[in-house]
Residue frames as qw, qx, qy, qz and C-alpha x, y, z in Angstrom:
[[0.000, 0.890, 0.457, 0.000, 0.00, 0.00, 0.00],
 [0.413, 0.474, -0.043, 0.777, 1.50, 3.38, -0.97],
 [0.342, -0.641, -0.406, 0.554, 2.04, 5.89, 1.81],
 [0.248, 0.672, 0.274, 0.642, 1.11, 9.44, 0.84],
 [0.348, -0.370, -0.361, 0.782, 2.21, 12.52, 2.79],
 [0.052, 0.748, 0.457, 0.478, -0.21, 15.46, 2.78],
 [0.114, 0.208, -0.318, 0.918, 0.09, 18.94, 4.27],
 [0.420, -0.638, -0.624, -0.163, -2.47, 19.36, 7.05],
 [0.387, -0.915, -0.096, 0.066, -2.45, 22.62, 8.97],
 [0.020, -0.882, 0.470, -0.003, 1.10, 23.28, 10.09],
 [0.522, -0.352, 0.776, 0.040, 2.02, 19.59, 9.96],
 [0.472, 0.259, -0.694, -0.478, 1.98, 16.75, 7.48],
 [0.776, -0.107, 0.505, -0.362, -0.09, 13.60, 7.78],
 [0.113, 0.308, -0.880, -0.343, 0.69, 10.27, 6.16],
 [0.780, 0.127, 0.288, -0.541, -2.10, 8.12, 4.78],
 [0.285, -0.133, 0.911, 0.267, -2.22, 4.67, 3.22],
 [0.669, 0.398, 0.013, -0.628, -4.31, 4.14, 0.10],
 [0.750, 0.024, 0.652, 0.111, -4.70, 0.75, -1.52],
 [0.199, -0.244, 0.612, 0.726, -3.31, 0.50, -5.07],
 [0.136, 0.445, 0.823, 0.325, -6.72, -0.40, -6.51],
 [0.041, -0.876, -0.456, 0.152, -8.13, 2.94, -5.28],
 [0.262, -0.722, 0.194, 0.610, -5.19, 5.06, -6.44],
 [0.677, 0.715, 0.171, 0.036, -5.05, 6.41, -10.00],
 [0.640, 0.440, -0.148, 0.612, -1.73, 8.20, -9.57],
 [0.479, -0.681, -0.221, 0.507, 0.25, 10.61, -7.45],
 [0.337, 0.816, 0.078, 0.463, 0.79, 14.22, -8.46],
 [0.640, -0.434, -0.199, 0.602, 3.82, 15.71, -6.75],
 [0.096, 0.990, 0.093, 0.036, 4.14, 19.47, -6.48],
 [0.610, 0.453, -0.257, 0.598, 7.48, 21.16, -7.08],
 [0.218, -0.608, 0.334, -0.687, 6.73, 23.09, -3.90],
 [0.621, -0.095, -0.772, 0.097, 7.34, 20.48, -1.24],
 [0.294, -0.337, -0.621, 0.643, 6.81, 22.60, 1.85],
 [0.113, -0.781, -0.398, -0.468, 3.98, 24.93, 2.63],
 [0.395, -0.234, -0.435, 0.775, 4.89, 27.79, 4.89],
 [0.085, -0.865, -0.427, -0.247, 2.55, 30.46, 6.10],
 [0.446, 0.104, -0.230, 0.859, 4.39, 33.67, 6.80],
 [0.249, -0.422, -0.068, -0.869, 1.29, 35.69, 7.62],
 [0.197, 0.041, 0.767, -0.609, -0.78, 35.57, 10.77],
 [0.130, 0.490, 0.860, 0.065, -4.38, 34.35, 10.62],
 [0.069, 0.786, 0.317, -0.526, -5.52, 37.95, 11.08],
 [0.006, -0.546, 0.441, 0.712, -3.42, 39.09, 8.11],
 [0.112, 0.091, 0.905, 0.399, -4.75, 36.27, 5.92],
 [0.110, 0.664, 0.725, -0.149, -8.39, 37.14, 6.73],
 [0.028, 0.773, 0.052, -0.632, -7.78, 40.87, 6.22],
 [0.068, -0.351, 0.659, 0.662, -6.11, 40.21, 2.86],
 [0.115, 0.308, 0.913, 0.240, -9.02, 37.97, 1.78],
 [0.094, 0.764, 0.538, -0.344, -11.62, 40.60, 2.75],
 [0.016, 0.747, -0.158, -0.645, -9.74, 43.35, 0.93],
 [0.206, 0.440, -0.687, -0.540, -9.07, 41.20, -2.16],
 [0.736, 0.135, 0.581, -0.321, -12.02, 38.82, -2.73],
 [0.146, -0.166, 0.820, 0.528, -11.89, 36.47, -5.71],
 [0.045, -0.296, -0.826, -0.478, -14.73, 36.79, -8.20],
 [0.212, -0.774, -0.597, -0.005, -17.01, 38.98, -6.06],
 [0.054, 0.814, -0.045, 0.577, -17.17, 42.65, -5.07],
 [0.269, 0.199, -0.635, 0.696, -15.44, 43.79, -1.89],
 [0.256, -0.527, -0.758, 0.288, -17.51, 43.66, 1.29],
 [0.077, -0.417, -0.157, 0.892, -17.39, 47.46, 1.48],
 [0.224, 0.074, -0.497, -0.835, -19.08, 47.65, -1.94],
 [0.305, -0.317, -0.877, -0.192, -21.70, 45.03, -1.06],
 [0.260, -0.597, -0.642, 0.404, -22.91, 46.94, 2.01],
 [0.109, -0.060, 0.096, 0.988, -22.71, 50.39, 0.44],
 [0.385, -0.164, -0.234, -0.877, -26.07, 52.21, 0.68],
 [0.569, -0.331, -0.747, -0.088, -27.48, 49.51, 2.98],
 [0.350, -0.619, 0.203, -0.674, -29.20, 50.62, 6.16],
 [0.751, -0.351, 0.437, -0.350, -29.44, 47.18, 7.68],
 [0.294, 0.385, -0.862, -0.147, -27.69, 43.82, 7.37],
 [0.877, -0.181, -0.078, -0.438, -29.60, 40.57, 7.67]]
C-alpha cells in the first residue's frame, strides 16, 4: 500500500491508500507549505481582495441594515 504525505495545517499527515483505489500521485514542485502571515493578516487580505465577487465594502454600500 502506498504511503502518501499530505500537508495538514502546520504539519503533514501520512495516509495509506490501496493501489486499486489510487489512480496516480501528483507531486508538487513546492514540497513545503509555509505560512508567513498571521491568521488575522490572511483574513484581512481575503476581505480586501475577494476572488470573483465585489469587496464587502461595496456590497454593504447604501445599505441601512444587514440581515
